[in-house]
N, C-alpha and C positions, 0 to 999 in steps of 0.2 A: 640066612641073611645076616651080615655082620652089623654089629652095633656102630652107630655113628660116634666118632671121636669128639670130645669136647672142643678140639681144635679145628673140626671140619667146618664150623660156622664162620661167618664173615668176621675178619679181624682187621683193624686199621693197620697201616704200614708200620713196620717195626721202627724205621727211622723216625717217623713222626712221634711214636710213643717215647723213644729215647730222647728226642729233642724236648718234648714236653716235660718229661721227668727231670731233666737237667735244669731247665728253666724254672720249673716249679720249686725245685730244691734250693736254687740259688736266688730266685726272684730277680734275675738279672740276665738279659739276653746275651750280652757280651761275654760274661763269665761262662755261661753255658756253652757258647761257641768255642771259647778257649779250651774248655774241658773236652769237647768232642772233636777238636781240631778242624772246625769248619768256620764259615763266616757267619756273623750275626744275621745276615740276610737269609742264609740257608736255614737257620734255626726258626726264624719268623715264618718262612715258607712252609716248613714242616708242621709248625703249630697251626697255620691256617688250614692245611690239609686235614689235620685232626679235628679242627673245629667244624669243617665241612662234614666230616663223618658224624660228629656229634649233633650238628644242626643248631649249635649254640656256642657262644664265646666261652673260652676257658680262662681268659685273663681280662682284667680291667686294665686299660692302658691310658696313662696320663704322661705324655712326653716320653721320656726314657724310663719312667717308673712303671712297674707292672705289679699287679696283685691278683691272686686267684679269685675267680668267681665261685659261687656256691658249687657249681658242677665241677670246676677245676679242683677245688678243695676236697671234694668227694673222690675224685679220680686219682689224685696224687698218691695217697698212701697205698692204694692198691697196686699202682705201678711200681712204687718204691720197693715194696715187699716182693713183688713179682720179679723184678730184676735181681733182687738179692737172692731169691731162690734159684733163678737161672744161673747166677754166678756160682752158687754152691753146687749146682748140678754139673757145671763145667769143670769145677775142681775135681769132682768124683770121676768124670770121664777122662780128663786129660792129665791129671796130676795125682794118680793114686799113690805114687811113691813118696809124695810129700804130704801125706795125710796129717802128720804131726809136725810139719814145718811151720815156722813162725817168722814172718817178715816184720822187722821193726826198723823204723826210720827215726833218727834223732839228730839234732844239730851237732856239728863237729865238736864244738867245745864241750857240750854236754857229754858227748861220747868220751872224749879224752880226759876230762877233768872230773867226771863223776861216775859214768856208767862202767867204763872198762875196769875200774878198780873193784867193782862189785860183781861183775857178770859171772865170774866163776862160781859164785854161791848159787846162782840160779841154775847153772849147768849141773852142779852137783846135786841139787835138790830135785831136778827134773831132767834126767838123762834121756828120757823118751822124746823130748822136744828138740828138734833141730833148728837152731836159731840162726836167722839170716839178718845181720845187722848192717844198716847203711847209714852213713853220716851225710845228712842233707838238710838244707834250710828251706827248701821249697815247700809250698803248701801241698803236701802229699795227699793223694786221693785215697783216704781211708774209706769213705762212704762207698766208693766204687769198687773196693776190694783189692786194689793194687798193693796195699800195705795193710797188715793186720792191726798193728799198733804204731802210733806215732807220738813223739814228744815234740811240742812246739812252744816257743817263747812268745808271749804276748799278753794282752789283757783278757782275751776271750770275750764272750763265748764264741764257739765255732759252729757254723751252720751245718746241718746234715749229718752230724756225728754226736756221739756221747763224749763229753769232755769233763775232766775234773782237775782241779789244781793239784800239782804234785809237790813242787818246792817253790819257795819264794825267791825273788830276784833282787832283794835289797843288797846294795853294794857297800863296800868299805875300802878305804885306801890301804894298800899293802905294799911292803917293800922288803928287801933283804936286810938281815940284822945289821950288816956293816954300815948301812945308811943312818943308823941310830947313834953312831959314835963319830968323833973327830970334830974338826973346826966347824963343819957345816952340818952337825948332827940334826936329824929331823926330830924335833921335840914338840913343836907346836905348829898349827896349820900355816902360819905365815912363813915358816921355814921352807915350805914348798918352793918358794921362789929360787932357792939354791939348787933345786934338783930337777931332773928331767921328768916331765909328765908323760906317761904312756897313754895314748888315746886309742879308743876303739873306733875305727872308721865306720860310719853308718852303712848298713847294707840295705839294698832295695828289697831283700827277701824277708826282712824282719822289721818289727816295729822299733821305734826309736828307743835306744838304751840310755840310762842315766850317764851323763858325761861330766867332765871336769868343770865346765861352765855352770852346770846345775849344782854341783857339789860346792863350789866356791861361793855361789850366790846364797845357797841354803845356810852355809856356815859363816856367812858374812866375813869372808877372808878378803883382805885387800892386798894390792901390790903383787899379785900372782898372775903372771901372763899365761892364760889358758889357751892362747893361740899357738904356742910353740910346744915342741916336744916330739916324741916318736909316735907314729901312727901305724897301727896294725889292723887287720881285718877280722881277727878272731879273738875271742876272750882268752882262749888257751894260750895264744901267742903272747898276749899282754901279761898273763900270769907267769909264763916261763921267763919273759924278759925281766920281770921284777925279781924272780928267784935268783937270776944271775947278776943282780945288782945294776941293771941297766936303767932303773928309774922307779917311779912310784905308779902303781896301776890301781884302777878302780875295778873291783871284782866282786861277783856274788859270794856271799858268805859260804854257801854250799860248795862252791868250787874250790875254796881255799882252806876249808876247815882242816883237812888232813895236813896241808903244808904248814898251817899255823901251829897245829898240835905237835908237829915234828920239828918245829923251829926253823924250817926253811924260809918261812916268811914271818913277818911281824906286822901287827896293825898299830901304827904309830900314835893314833889318836883314840883316846878312850871313848869319845862320843863322835866318832867319825863316820857313822853309818848314814846312808842316804836311803830313805824308804821310798818305795815305788809301788804302784798298783800292778806292775808287771809280774809275771810268774811263769814257771814252766808247767805246761798242762799235758796230760796224757789223753790221747784221742783214740777211740775205738768206734766200730760201726754202731749205729743206733739200734740195730736188730741183729740177731743171730751171731753173737760173739762166740768164737770158737773156744773150746776148752783150753788149748795152749795160750790163747790171748788172755783169757780170764785169769789163768795162773800167773802169767807174766805181769799183768796189771796189779794183781794182789801182791806179788813180790816187790814190784816197784813201790807200791804204797808203803809197805813195811820198811823198805830200805830208806825211803824218804823220811819217814817218821824217826828212824834211828839217826839219820844224818842231821836232822834238825835238832835232835836232843844233844848231839855233839856240839853243834853251834851254840846252843843255849848254855852249855857248860864251859865254853871258852871264856 
């Protein structure tokens, strides 16, 4: 007589378990629905089915706000880890040829102005890792396993994942060297009124970045029209425009350190920095981080420390 499998017993519906795990991780029905590509009503219905199986509520509900009950809080980490193990099992079954593949998602400007100048060093140190790099500003699903490592700009913290600050995002005005000479030489902040300001257009996918209005107000500069100028939608485009003498851009120190050191850009004001609580953060799964992901995060951390030392020496 064969032994009974642990899975032969009664289990709740998988869709209900998935809906509960997503809602418990985000503590938001709407966001859980977006993650699973269903309606909020469908999430609520699946949670009710699971509560019927449990014979007790899994969430406290007050309007649109939800919080885990004692039973829900006990159930959530078991399901979170369970789905993570299922994801790892699927990787072994369906993607054995990518056992050492590493999927990394970073914002486009971070990729072009920071990462790509350094990535060859990681490839040389770890030839066994096949790196898949995508430039994206969306809140990539690291917790769900779609991406192994992500870098994101914001204040943090980020729910459902491990996150650590990688590099700061304090900004400084930069321009081409030729803007520092001539009849309208850029010598002091009020001279900005003679030059084109390069603005970074706000993105719906990222938190608000420091802008010229904030910089002018912080440094008490008068008679500078911050409503005019050139508008771009990526930091890398603003930096490239500044390098080509098209105006003055606000850019993170880390993104312009190499250009400043090489003389392609200059920082016209000795005390022109604008500090911010924003930063670039590296995100990984909260549990079961793969060895390639661990190696990549360690390498990112070392490169970030080296880059910040270069900034300090400027």
